[in-house]
N, C-alpha and C positions, 0 to 999 in steps of 0.2 A: 470451704477454705480455699480451694483452687480458684473459685470464681473471684474471691476477694483479691487474690494475688494477681490474677489476670486483669482485674479492674484497675489495680494500682499501676501495673505495667502500661496499660492503655492510657491512663492519665499522665504518666511520666512522658510517654511519647508525644502526646498532644502538647504538653507544656514545653517540649523541646523544639517544636516546629518553628519555622522562620516567622518573624514578625511581619506585619503589613508594611508596605512602603512608608517611610517617614517623610519623604519629599512629596509635596503636593504640586499640582500643575501650576498653581499661582506662585508658589515659592520659587519654582524653577524659572518661570517667566520673569520674575523680579530679579533673579540672579543668573544672567546668561553665562557667566564664567563657570558656575557650578553645573549648569545645564550641559555645557560643552564637555566638562569632565565626565559627567554621567553618560553622555553619548559615546564617549571613547570607551568607557567600561562596557557598555552594551554592545559595541562593535566588536570587542575582543571575544565576547561570547565564551568566556572561560568558567562560568558558573559562579562568579562573585556576585552578580546582580541577578535578581529574580526576573521572571517574565513580567510580573505585575509592575515592577519598577521601570522596566524598559517601556512598557505601555504608557506609563505616566510621562516618561521622558519624550516619547513620540508625540503625545498629545500637547505637551508644552512647546515643542518645536513647531507643531502645526499652528498653534495659537500665535506664536511669534511671527510666523510667515504670513498667515492670513489675517491677522489682527482680530477684531471682534466679530468677524463673520458677516459683515454687511455686504450684500451682494450688489453687483453692478446693475443699475437700472438705466437703460438708454432713455434719451429724451423722447418726448411725444412727437416732435416734428422731425421728419427725416432730414438728413444733411443735404445741402445743395452743392452740387459739384459744378 
């Protein structure tokens, strides 16, 4: 009987855990105003935003800054000075 009660308590605690982040990197990139608001919440660091959500916000900012990630490739011929 005690095991059953402990099992129900464990299931209740798991059900009450925080949900996964609802914002995706692509949705934040598409809506920069919401991205900025989420960055402000992450900067406060007062516990309203989880670490996983802040990592999604950070990745979205990186994609906005760097674009699609195409690296610079210099030309084959050296410059003439």
